[in-house]
C-alpha positions as CSV (number, residue, x, y, z in Angstrom):
1,M,0.0,0.0,0.0
2,A,1.2,3.5,-0.8
3,D,2.3,5.9,1.9
4,P,-0.4,8.3,2.8
5,S,0.4,11.8,1.8
6,L,-1.1,14.7,3.5
7,I,-0.2,17.0,0.7
8,A,-3.0,17.5,-1.9
9,K,-2.3,16.2,-5.4
10,P,-2.7,18.3,-8.4
11,R,-5.8,17.8,-10.5
12,M,-3.8,16.3,-13.3
13,E,-2.9,13.3,-11.3
14,Y,-6.6,12.4,-10.8
15,A,-7.3,12.7,-14.5
16,R,-4.7,10.2,-15.5
17,S,-5.7,6.6,-16.5
18,P,-5.0,3.8,-14.1
19,R,-1.9,1.8,-14.4
20,R,-1.9,-0.9,-17.0
21,G,-1.1,-3.8,-14.7
22,E,-4.1,-3.3,-12.5
23,A,-6.8,-3.2,-15.3
24,G,-5.3,-6.0,-17.4
25,R,-5.4,-8.6,-14.7
26,G,-9.2,-8.9,-14.6
27,M,-9.5,-9.1,-18.4
28,G,-6.7,-11.7,-18.5
29,I,-8.6,-14.1,-16.2
30,L,-11.8,-13.8,-18.2
31,V,-9.9,-14.5,-21.4
32,F,-8.2,-17.5,-19.8
33,I,-11.6,-19.0,-18.6
34,A,-13.2,-18.4,-22.0
35,T,-10.4,-20.1,-23.8
36,L,-10.5,-23.0,-21.4
37,F,-14.2,-23.4,-21.9
38,L,-13.8,-23.2,-25.7
39,V,-11.1,-26.0,-25.5
40,L,-13.4,-28.2,-23.4
41,V,-16.4,-27.7,-25.8
42,V,-14.3,-28.5,-28.9
43,G,-12.8,-31.6,-27.1
44,A,-16.3,-32.8,-26.2
45,W,-17.6,-32.3,-29.7
46,G,-14.6,-34.1,-31.2
47,G,-15.1,-37.0,-28.8
48,I,-18.8,-37.3,-29.7
49,Y,-18.1,-37.0,-33.4
50,Y,-15.4,-39.8,-33.1
51,Y,-17.8,-42.0,-31.1
52,K,-20.5,-41.5,-33.7
53,Q,-18.2,-42.5,-36.5
54,S,-17.1,-45.6,-34.6
55,L,-20.7,-46.7,-34.0
56,T,-21.5,-46.1,-37.7
57,Q,-18.6,-48.3,-38.8
58,T,-19.6,-51.0,-36.4
59,L,-23.2,-50.9,-37.6
60,D,-22.1,-51.1,-41.2
61,G,-19.9,-54.1,-40.4
62,L,-22.7,-55.9,-38.6
63,T,-25.1,-55.2,-41.4
64,R,-22.7,-56.7,-44.0
65,E,-22.2,-59.7,-41.7
66,L,-25.9,-60.3,-41.3
67,S,-26.6,-60.0,-45.1
68,Q,-23.7,-62.5,-45.7
69,L,-25.2,-64.9,-43.1
70,E,-28.7,-64.6,-44.8
71,E,-27.1,-65.5,-48.1
72,D,-25.3,-68.5,-46.6
73,L,-28.5,-70.0,-45.1
74,D,-29.9,-73.0,-46.9
75,K,-33.6,-72.9,-47.6
76,E,-34.0,-76.6,-47.1
77,I,-32.5,-76.4,-43.6
78,I,-34.9,-73.5,-42.7
79,Q,-37.8,-75.6,-43.9
80,E,-36.6,-78.6,-41.8
81,I,-36.2,-76.4,-38.7
82,S,-39.7,-75.1,-39.3
83,R,-41.2,-78.6,-39.6
84,V,-39.4,-79.8,-36.4
85,D,-40.6,-76.6,-34.6
86,H,-44.2,-77.3,-35.7
87,G,-43.9,-80.9,-34.5
88,L,-42.6,-79.7,-31.1
89,R,-45.5,-77.3,-30.7
90,T,-48.0,-80.1,-31.5
91,A,-46.3,-82.4,-29.0
92,R,-46.4,-79.7,-26.3
93,S,-50.1,-79.1,-26.9
94,L,-50.9,-82.8,-26.7
95,L,-48.9,-83.2,-23.5
96,S,-50.7,-80.2,-21.9
97,A,-54.1,-81.8,-22.7
98,H,-52.9,-85.3,-21.6
99,I,-54.9,-86.9,-18.8
100,Y,-52.9,-88.8,-16.2
101,S,-55.4,-91.4,-15.0
102,S,-52.8,-93.0,-12.8
103,N,-53.4,-90.1,-10.4
104,L,-56.8,-91.6,-9.7
105,F,-55.3,-95.0,-8.7
106,S,-52.7,-93.2,-6.5
107,L,-55.6,-91.3,-4.8
108,L,-57.6,-94.5,-4.2
109,E,-54.5,-96.3,-2.9
110,E,-53.6,-93.5,-0.5
111,H,-57.1,-92.8,0.8
112,T,-58.7,-96.2,1.1
113,L,-59.1,-97.5,4.6
114,S,-57.6,-100.9,5.5
115,S,-61.1,-102.2,6.5
116,V,-62.5,-101.4,3.0
117,Y,-61.7,-103.1,-0.4
118,Y,-63.2,-102.7,-3.9
119,T,-64.7,-105.3,-6.0
120,S,-65.7,-103.3,-9.0
121,F,-64.4,-100.1,-10.7
122,D,-65.9,-98.0,-13.5
123,Y,-64.4,-94.7,-14.7
124,S,-65.2,-92.2,-17.4
125,F,-63.7,-88.7,-17.6
126,E,-67.1,-87.0,-17.8
127,G,-69.0,-89.3,-15.5
128,G,-66.5,-89.7,-12.7
129,V,-65.7,-92.9,-10.8
130,S,-68.1,-95.6,-9.7
131,L,-66.7,-98.0,-7.0
132,G,-68.3,-101.2,-5.7
133,G,-66.8,-102.8,-2.7
134,K,-67.1,-104.3,0.8
135,A,-66.6,-102.7,4.1
136,Q,-66.0,-104.4,7.5
137,D,-69.1,-102.7,8.9
138,F,-71.3,-99.6,8.6
139,V,-68.8,-97.5,10.7
140,A,-65.9,-98.4,8.3
141,L,-68.1,-97.4,5.3
142,H,-69.0,-94.1,7.0
143,R,-65.3,-93.4,7.7
144,Q,-64.4,-94.2,4.0
145,L,-67.1,-91.8,2.8
146,E,-65.8,-89.0,5.1
147,E,-62.3,-89.7,3.9
148,F,-63.4,-89.1,0.3
149,R,-65.4,-86.0,1.2
150,S,-62.3,-84.5,3.0
151,L,-60.2,-84.5,-0.2
152,P,-60.2,-81.3,-2.2
153,V,-60.0,-83.1,-5.6
154,V,-63.2,-84.9,-4.9
155,T,-66.1,-82.5,-5.6
156,H,-69.0,-84.9,-4.9
157,V,-69.5,-88.2,-3.1
158,K,-72.7,-90.2,-3.4
159,L,-73.5,-93.5,-1.8
160,D,-75.6,-95.3,-4.4
161,T,-76.4,-98.6,-2.7
162,V,-75.7,-100.2,0.6
163,Q,-76.7,-103.7,1.9
164,L,-75.5,-106.4,4.2
165,A,-73.5,-109.1,2.6
166,K,-75.3,-112.4,2.0
167,E,-72.6,-114.5,3.5
168,K,-73.5,-115.3,7.1
169,E,-70.0,-116.1,8.4
170,S,-68.7,-112.6,7.7
171,P,-71.2,-109.8,8.3
172,E,-69.7,-107.3,5.7
173,V,-71.4,-104.4,4.1
174,D,-71.7,-104.3,0.3
175,F,-71.7,-100.7,-1.2
176,K,-71.6,-98.8,-4.4
177,I,-70.1,-95.2,-4.3
178,S,-70.0,-92.5,-7.1
179,L,-67.2,-89.9,-7.0
180,T,-67.0,-86.8,-9.0
181,L,-63.5,-85.5,-9.4
182,A,-62.0,-82.1,-10.1
183,E,-60.6,-82.0,-13.7
184,N,-57.2,-80.6,-12.6
185,M,-56.5,-83.8,-10.7
186,F,-55.8,-85.5,-14.1
187,R,-53.7,-82.7,-15.5
188,F,-50.6,-82.8,-13.2
189,R,-48.3,-85.5,-12.0
């Protein structure tokens, strides 16, 4: 800082322009920042332009390769692949509609009481299952009916006939049951 002077300066000194060093510093920083910004913008634009050219060349190469592969394909092989694909789709649709009737036998095996056995069996997909059999007594028959009614895949249980067996040495109960089953029971293994 300059020494303070108590003597007044002539008017000419106030009219003089400021020193060059003081005014040029502010403008020099602004020019430097503007130049730096210009260099960054030009660099970014150049990078984007180079990247675009690279992508265009890659796309052109892949397009040529695809057209070459299309020319190399044999039409007979394509028809054979199409025929095999159609066969696979047909097989899948047949399997999805397939009925696994063995599920019914597994159900009867797992849920038949030991005091009950079957003497006749009739099955149709629309009509359900008709079972004829013998039970040890009326209580065993009742338990068997309740066992069937508790199963979620059995939608309806009907006791068609019931009578005492004609043999006198073993007082068994002859019966005939009709079961209506849910359709999804036969679709899954």
